[in-house]
N, C-alpha and C positions, 0 to 999 in steps of 0.2 A: 279857580272855577267855583262859583257859588252852587248852592244846593239845587236851584232850579235848572241850571245848566247840566249838573251831574245827572239829574233825573232824566233829562232829555237824551243825554249821551247813552245812558243805560238802555233806554227804550230803542235807541238807534242800533246799538251793538248787540242787544240780547233779544230784541223783539218784544212782543206783548208780555207784560208783567203785572202781577198784582201789587197793590200798594204795600202789602206786607213784605213781599219779596224784595221790592225796592228798598224798603226801610231796613231790612236785614243787611243788605249790601252796603247801604250808606251809614249804617249804625245810628239810625234815627228812629223816632217813634212812627208807627203807622199813621197816626193822626197828623203828624207834621208833614209826612210825605203826601198824604191825601189832600192837605191844603195846597201843597205845591201843584199837584195834579189838577185840582179843581181850578186853580188860577190859570194854569196852562190851557185848560179846556175852554175857559172863557176867552182866551186869546186865539182859539182855533188851532192850537199847536198839538193837542192830543184829543183822543176820543176814547170811549170805553164801550165794552160789550159785556153783558152778563151771561155767563154760561152755568150749566148745572154742575154743582160740586159733588164730591163723593158721598156726602151724607144728605143730599137733597137741597142744601142751601146754595143759592147762586153765588158764583165766584165772579168778581168784577176784574176784567183784564183791561189794562190801559195800553194804548199804542199811539204811535205818532200818526198825525194826519199828513196829507200832502204838504201842507204849509209847514208842519213840524220838520219833515224831511228837508224842506227847502232851507231850513236854518243852517244846514251843513253845506259847506261850499261846493258849488258846481262851477268849476273854473271858467269865469266869464261866459256863462251859458249863452246869453242872448247874442253876444258878439260872435261867439263861435258858430252858432247856428246861422247867423246872418252871413258870415264869411263863407260857410259851406254853400249856402244858396247862391252867393255871388259867383263863386268859382264854377259851380254847375252851369250857371247862366252864361258866363263869359267864355269858359273853356271846355265845358262838357263833362260828362261822367268820367271819362278817361283821366282827366286832371285830378278828380277826387281820388281815383285809384292810385295815382302816382303819389299824392300826398300821404295816403294811408301806407303805401309801401315805404316811403321815406321815414315815417314815424315808426313803423314796424322795425326797420333796420336799426334805427337809433336806439330803440328800446332793447332790442336783442343784444346789441353791443354792450349796453350798460348792464344788462342782467347776466350776460356771460362772464363779465368781469367779477361779478359777485358770487356766482354759483359755481362750485367745484363739481364738475361732472363725475369725479371719482369718489365723492363723498357719499355716505349712506343716504338713502332716500329722505328720511326726516330732516337731515341737515340741509340737503338741497332745497327742499320745500320751505324750510324756515328762512333760508337766505333769500329766496324769491319773495316770500311774504314780507320780509324786512324792507326790501326795495319797494314793493307795492305800497306798503304802509307809509313810507317816506313820500310817496307820490300822492297821498291823500285818500287811499282806498280803505283805510281802517282795516288792514289785512292781518290775518293771523293763520298759522298752520297748526292744525289739530291732528295728532296721531290717533288713528282709530284702532279698536281692539284687534282687527284683522291684519294690522300692519300697514294698511293704506294711510294716506294723509289727506285731510280735507283742508284745502286752501280756501279760507273764507274771506270775502270782501264785503264789509258791512256798509260801505259807501262807495258811490261811483262819482268821482269828481268831473267826469266827462259825459255824464248821463245824457245831457241835452244833445251833445254831438252824436252820441251813439243812437239816440232816437231818430235823429235826422239822417244818419247814415250807419246802418247796422253792420257794415263791413268793419267798422272799428272793433266790434266785439269778436268777429271772426278772426281778425288780425291778432288780437291779444291771445286767443286760444292757440293759434298756430305758433306764436312766439313761445308760449309756455312749453309746448310739446318739444320744440327744438332745443330750448335752453336746458330743460330737465333731463334730456338725453333719450336715446333710442331704446333704452331698456325699461322705460316707464310708459304707462298709458295715462293720458290726461283726458278727463271727461267733464264737461260742465253739467252739474246736476241741479243747480238753481240759477235763475237768471232774472235780474230785475226787470228787464224789458219784457219778460213773459209774465210779469205780475208778482214775482217773488220779492220778499223783503230785502234780499241780498243776492249776491252772486257767490257761488261756491263751485269748487272744482275738486273732483276726486282724483287723486294721484296714486297709482299703484304699480308695483313692479310687474313686469311681464315675465311670467315663468317659462 
C-alpha cells in the first residue's frame, strides 16, 4: 500500500486528522503528507476545514469526501440496490423481509460458531469484531474505562443496500444481541445512515 492509500485509509478509520497527526502515524514529514492531501483534494477525495486552535492559530483538519469514502468497497452496490428494487416490484415487501430473515439466520449461525457465550465480555466482542472485519466492515473492539466495549465499524460494505432497505441494519443489531448473550446490553450509538462517520455499538454487561 503506497503513502496515498495509507493516508486515505487513516482518514477512513480515524476520521478527520491534521496533516501533522497523519505524518506522525506514517513516520513521514508533515510537508510530504500535506502534498499527498493536496493531490487527493484535487481529485475530490478529501476536503479540509479550518478550526480555531488552542492558541488562536487555525487548525486544518482533513477528511474524506463522499467520493473518498466510495474508494472503499461497497459490495456490488448498484447491482444490490437494483435487485432489491426488482424483488419489491415482482414479489412485494414480504419477499424482502424473507430475504433479510435468511441473511440474518446465516449470519447468526456463523457468528455463534465464533463467539463463545461463556467467555468474558471483551473476548466475545473481539471475536464478533474479527468476524465483521473479515466481512469488510473494518471492525474493531475497544474496551472502555467503565468495562463496556465499543464495537466500531469504520466501513459498511452493504451501505447501498442498507440505504435502500434499513431493515438490514435492524437485522444486524438483533443478531448482535442474540449472539453476545442475554447477559449483555447492545446499543447502537453511532450510525452511518444517520450521518455519522461510522457505526458503533456499545456493549455492556447487565448487572
